[in-house]
C-alpha positions as CSV (number, residue, x, y, z in Angstrom):
1,X,165.0,-75.7,81.8
2,X,162.4,-73.2,83.0
3,X,159.3,-74.9,84.3
4,X,159.8,-78.3,86.0
5,X,156.3,-79.7,85.9
6,X,155.5,-83.2,84.6
7,X,156.9,-82.5,81.2
8,X,159.8,-80.1,82.0
9,X,161.1,-82.3,84.9
10,X,161.1,-85.5,82.7
11,X,162.8,-83.6,79.9
12,X,165.5,-82.4,82.3
13,X,165.9,-86.0,83.5
14,X,166.2,-87.3,79.9
15,X,168.8,-84.6,79.0
16,X,170.8,-85.5,82.1
17,X,170.8,-89.1,81.1
18,X,172.3,-88.0,77.8
19,X,175.0,-86.2,79.8
20,X,173.9,-82.7,79.1
21,X,174.5,-80.1,81.8
22,X,171.2,-78.7,82.8
23,X,170.3,-75.7,85.0
24,X,166.7,-75.9,86.3
25,X,164.3,-73.3,87.7
26,X,160.8,-73.7,89.0
27,X,158.6,-71.3,90.9
28,X,158.4,-74.0,93.7
29,X,162.0,-74.2,94.8
30,X,161.6,-77.5,96.5
31,X,160.7,-79.1,93.2
32,X,164.0,-77.8,91.8
33,X,166.0,-78.9,94.7
34,X,164.5,-82.4,94.7
35,X,165.2,-82.8,91.0
36,X,168.8,-81.6,91.6
37,X,169.3,-84.3,94.2
38,X,167.8,-86.9,92.0
39,X,169.4,-86.4,88.6
40,X,172.2,-83.8,89.2
41,X,170.8,-80.8,87.5
42,X,172.1,-77.4,88.8
43,X,169.4,-75.8,90.8
44,X,168.6,-72.1,90.4
45,X,166.6,-70.0,92.9
46,X,165.4,-67.3,90.4
47,X,165.2,-66.8,86.7
48,X,168.1,-64.4,86.8
49,X,170.1,-67.0,88.8
50,X,169.3,-69.6,86.1
51,X,170.6,-67.4,83.3
52,X,173.6,-66.5,85.4
53,X,174.6,-70.1,85.8
54,X,174.7,-70.8,82.0
55,X,177.8,-70.3,79.9
56,X,177.4,-68.2,76.8
57,X,175.9,-68.6,74.3
58,X,173.1,-69.7,76.5
59,X,170.1,-71.9,75.6
60,X,167.0,-71.4,77.7
61,X,164.2,-73.9,77.2
62,X,160.7,-72.9,78.5
63,X,158.1,-75.6,79.5
64,X,155.4,-73.3,80.9
65,X,151.6,-73.0,80.4
66,X,150.7,-70.9,77.4
67,X,149.5,-67.4,77.9
68,X,150.6,-65.1,80.7
69,X,153.1,-67.5,82.4
70,X,155.0,-67.8,79.1
71,X,154.6,-64.2,78.1
72,X,155.8,-62.8,81.4
73,X,158.8,-65.1,81.5
74,X,159.8,-64.2,77.9
75,X,159.6,-60.5,78.8
76,X,161.9,-61.1,81.7
77,X,164.3,-63.2,79.6
78,X,164.5,-60.4,77.0
79,X,166.2,-58.3,79.6
80,X,168.4,-61.1,81.0
81,X,169.8,-62.6,77.8
82,X,172.3,-61.3,75.3
83,X,172.7,-61.3,71.6
84,X,173.5,-64.8,70.4
85,X,171.6,-66.6,73.1
86,X,168.7,-68.9,72.2
87,X,165.2,-69.3,73.6
88,X,163.4,-72.6,73.0
89,X,159.7,-72.3,73.7
90,X,158.3,-75.8,74.2
91,X,154.8,-75.2,75.5
92,X,151.5,-75.2,73.6
93,X,151.5,-71.6,72.4
94,X,149.6,-70.3,69.4
95,X,151.8,-70.3,66.4
96,X,150.9,-66.6,65.6
97,X,152.2,-65.6,69.0
98,X,155.4,-67.6,68.3
99,X,155.9,-65.7,65.1
100,X,155.5,-62.4,66.8
101,X,157.8,-63.4,69.7
102,X,160.5,-64.6,67.3
103,X,160.5,-61.2,65.5
104,X,160.7,-59.4,68.8
105,X,163.6,-61.4,70.0
106,X,165.4,-61.2,66.7
107,X,165.4,-57.5,66.9
108,X,167.4,-57.9,70.1
109,X,169.8,-60.4,68.6
110,X,168.3,-63.3,70.5
111,X,167.4,-66.5,68.7
112,X,164.0,-68.0,69.1
113,X,162.7,-71.5,68.4
114,X,159.2,-72.7,68.8
115,X,159.1,-76.4,69.6
116,X,155.8,-78.3,69.7
117,X,156.4,-81.1,72.3
118,X,154.5,-84.3,72.4
119,X,155.0,-87.3,74.7
120,X,153.2,-86.4,77.9
121,X,154.0,-88.5,81.0
122,X,155.6,-91.2,78.8
123,X,158.2,-89.0,77.3
124,X,161.0,-89.9,79.8
125,X,160.7,-93.6,78.9
126,X,159.8,-93.4,75.2
127,X,161.2,-90.0,74.1
128,X,159.4,-86.9,72.8
129,X,158.1,-86.0,69.4
130,X,159.5,-82.5,68.7
131,X,158.1,-80.2,66.0
132,X,160.6,-77.4,65.5
133,X,160.1,-74.0,64.0
134,X,162.9,-71.4,63.5
135,X,166.0,-70.5,61.5
136,X,167.9,-73.4,60.1
137,X,171.3,-72.5,61.6
138,X,169.8,-72.1,65.0
139,X,168.0,-75.4,64.8
140,X,171.3,-77.0,63.8
141,X,173.1,-75.7,66.9
142,X,170.3,-76.9,69.2
143,X,170.1,-80.3,67.4
144,X,172.0,-82.2,70.1
145,X,169.2,-81.4,72.6
146,X,166.5,-82.6,70.2
147,X,168.5,-85.8,69.5
148,X,168.7,-86.5,73.2
149,X,165.0,-85.9,73.9
150,X,163.6,-87.7,70.8
151,X,163.0,-91.5,70.8
152,X,166.1,-91.8,68.6
153,X,168.7,-89.2,67.5
154,X,167.5,-89.4,63.9
155,X,163.8,-90.1,64.5
156,X,161.0,-88.3,66.3
157,X,162.0,-84.7,65.7
158,X,161.7,-82.5,62.7
159,X,162.6,-79.0,61.6
160,X,159.2,-78.1,60.2
161,X,160.0,-74.7,58.8
162,X,160.4,-71.0,59.8
163,X,159.2,-69.4,63.1
164,X,155.7,-70.5,64.0
165,X,155.9,-73.7,62.0
166,X,156.7,-75.9,65.0
167,X,153.7,-74.8,67.0
168,X,151.5,-74.9,63.9
169,X,152.3,-78.5,63.3
170,X,151.7,-79.3,67.0
171,X,148.4,-77.5,66.9
172,X,147.2,-79.7,64.0
173,X,148.7,-82.7,65.8
174,X,146.5,-82.0,68.8
175,X,143.5,-81.4,66.6
176,X,144.0,-84.9,65.1
177,X,144.3,-86.2,68.7
178,X,140.9,-84.8,69.5
179,X,139.4,-86.6,66.6
180,X,141.1,-89.9,67.3
181,X,140.0,-89.9,70.9
182,X,136.4,-89.0,70.0
183,X,136.0,-91.8,67.4
184,X,137.5,-94.4,69.8
185,X,135.1,-93.2,72.5
186,X,132.1,-93.5,70.2
187,X,133.0,-97.0,69.1
188,X,133.4,-98.2,72.6
189,X,130.1,-96.6,73.6
190,X,128.4,-98.7,70.9
191,X,130.1,-101.8,72.2
192,X,129.1,-101.0,75.8
193,X,125.5,-100.3,74.7
194,X,125.0,-103.7,73.2
195,X,124.4,-105.4,76.5
196,X,123.1,-108.7,75.1
197,X,126.6,-109.5,73.9
198,X,128.3,-108.6,77.2
199,X,131.6,-107.6,75.4
200,X,134.9,-107.8,77.2
201,X,136.0,-104.3,76.1
202,X,139.6,-104.9,77.0
203,X,139.8,-108.1,75.0
204,X,138.2,-106.3,72.0
205,X,140.6,-103.4,72.3
206,X,143.6,-105.7,72.6
207,X,142.5,-107.7,69.6
208,X,142.1,-104.5,67.5
209,X,145.8,-103.9,68.0
210,X,146.3,-106.4,65.2
211,X,144.0,-104.5,62.8
212,X,144.2,-101.3,60.7
213,X,142.9,-99.2,63.7
214,X,145.8,-100.1,66.0
215,X,147.6,-97.3,67.7
216,X,149.4,-96.3,70.9
217,X,146.2,-94.6,72.0
218,X,144.3,-97.9,71.6
219,X,147.1,-99.6,73.6
220,X,146.6,-97.1,76.5
221,X,142.9,-97.7,76.2
222,X,143.4,-101.4,76.6
223,X,145.4,-100.9,79.7
224,X,142.8,-98.9,81.6
225,X,139.9,-101.1,80.4
226,X,141.8,-104.2,81.8
227,X,141.3,-102.8,85.3
228,X,137.9,-101.0,84.9
229,X,135.3,-101.3,82.2
230,X,132.5,-99.5,84.0
231,X,134.3,-96.2,84.8
232,X,131.6,-95.4,87.4
233,X,133.9,-93.2,89.4
234,X,134.8,-91.0,86.4
235,X,132.8,-87.8,85.8
236,X,131.9,-87.4,82.1
237,X,133.7,-84.1,81.7
238,X,136.5,-83.5,79.2
239,X,138.6,-80.3,79.2
240,X,139.7,-78.7,76.0
241,X,143.1,-77.0,76.4
242,X,142.9,-74.6,73.4
243,X,144.6,-76.4,70.5
244,X,141.4,-77.8,69.2
245,X,139.8,-74.4,69.1
246,X,142.9,-73.0,67.3
247,X,142.8,-75.8,64.8
248,X,139.1,-75.1,63.9
249,X,139.9,-71.4,63.7
250,X,142.6,-72.2,61.1
251,X,140.1,-74.5,59.3
252,X,137.7,-71.6,59.0
253,X,140.4,-69.1,58.0
254,X,141.6,-71.4,55.2
255,X,138.2,-72.6,54.2
256,X,139.6,-76.1,54.6
257,X,137.0,-78.5,56.1
258,X,137.9,-80.4,59.2
259,X,134.5,-81.8,60.3
260,X,135.8,-84.7,62.4
261,X,138.0,-82.4,64.5
262,X,135.2,-79.9,64.8
263,X,132.7,-82.5,66.0
264,X,135.3,-83.8,68.6
265,X,135.7,-80.3,69.9
266,X,131.9,-79.8,70.1
267,X,131.6,-83.1,72.0
268,X,134.0,-81.7,74.6
269,X,132.0,-78.6,74.9
270,X,128.9,-80.7,75.5
271,X,130.6,-82.7,78.2
272,X,131.3,-79.4,80.0
273,X,127.6,-78.8,80.5
274,X,127.4,-76.2,77.8
275,X,124.7,-78.1,75.9
276,X,122.3,-78.3,78.9
277,X,120.4,-75.1,78.3
278,X,120.0,-75.9,74.6
279,X,118.6,-79.3,75.4
280,X,116.1,-77.7,77.7
281,X,115.1,-75.4,74.9
282,X,114.6,-78.4,72.6
283,X,112.3,-80.0,75.2
284,X,110.2,-76.9,75.5
285,X,110.0,-76.5,71.7
286,X,108.7,-80.0,71.3
287,X,106.1,-79.4,74.0
288,X,105.1,-76.1,72.3
289,X,104.4,-77.4,68.8
290,X,103.4,-81.0,69.6
291,X,102.3,-81.2,73.2
292,X,105.1,-83.6,74.0
293,X,105.8,-84.3,77.6
294,X,108.9,-82.9,79.3
295,X,111.0,-84.6,81.9
296,X,111.1,-82.4,85.1
297,X,114.1,-82.6,87.5
C-alpha cells in the first residue's frame, strides 16, 4: 500500500484484519512505522524497498493525490516492477489519464487497474465502495483484496468495465455527491431562514430519515446538527477537488444535461469568493441605469 494517509492507512488496517500480508510505504516514515506497530504491516523505507519486500507476482496499490504525486510514483514503479505484476490505482484520477496509463503499463507487461474508492474516514468501520476498471482476468486475481475492503465480499464492489471505467464511475459518483450535498444545504437554509417557527434542525433531519429523502449523508447531517445548529465557527467556504469539474466537462462533451450537478459546482465556486467581483459589477450596473444605491464597505 503506497500512501498511508487517512484512506490508505485505514485500507491497510482493513486488509490486515482480513489476514492479508501488507507492505506499507509513506513519505513520512514515522507514519509507516506507527502503522506497522499497530496492525502488523511490513514497513518499507522507500518505494524500491516496498517493491523488494513483495513476492512475485506483486500487487501494488496506490492511494495518493491525483496529479503529480500519482504520476511520479507510477513512473518510478514502471522501472521497479516486472511483467505480470499489477498496479491498482485507487485515487481520484481522471479516467482518461487512467486509460493512457493502462496502455503504457500494458506495453511493459504490467497489469493496471483503476479503482474508484469511496468510503472516506468511515471505510475502516463500514467498508469501501470500489469501482473497478481493467481486464477481467486481472480483476479476478485481485478480487480477494476487493472482497476484504468492501462492506461484504459480494457487495459494495463492481467490475465496471475496461480500463478507465472505474474512475469514470467514481467521477460521476462524486458529481452526484455534489448535487446531493447542495440540495440538502439549500433545504436546511430554508428551514433556518423561517425564524418564526424556530425549527429544531436535528429533529427535522432525524425525522426525515423515515421518508423518501433518507440517506447516510442525511444521517451524518443529523449527527453534526445535534451538537451545533448555528455553525458560527464555520467559514462558508467549500473546496471542489476536481471530480465535479470533470463530470461537467463530460456532460458538455456528450451533450447530456446535468443541471443539478453544474449548479452545485457553481455554488462551490461562489463560496470560494469567485462571485464577489461579479456581484460588485451587478451593483454598479443597477446604479448606472436606475440610480440605485450601492452598499459601500
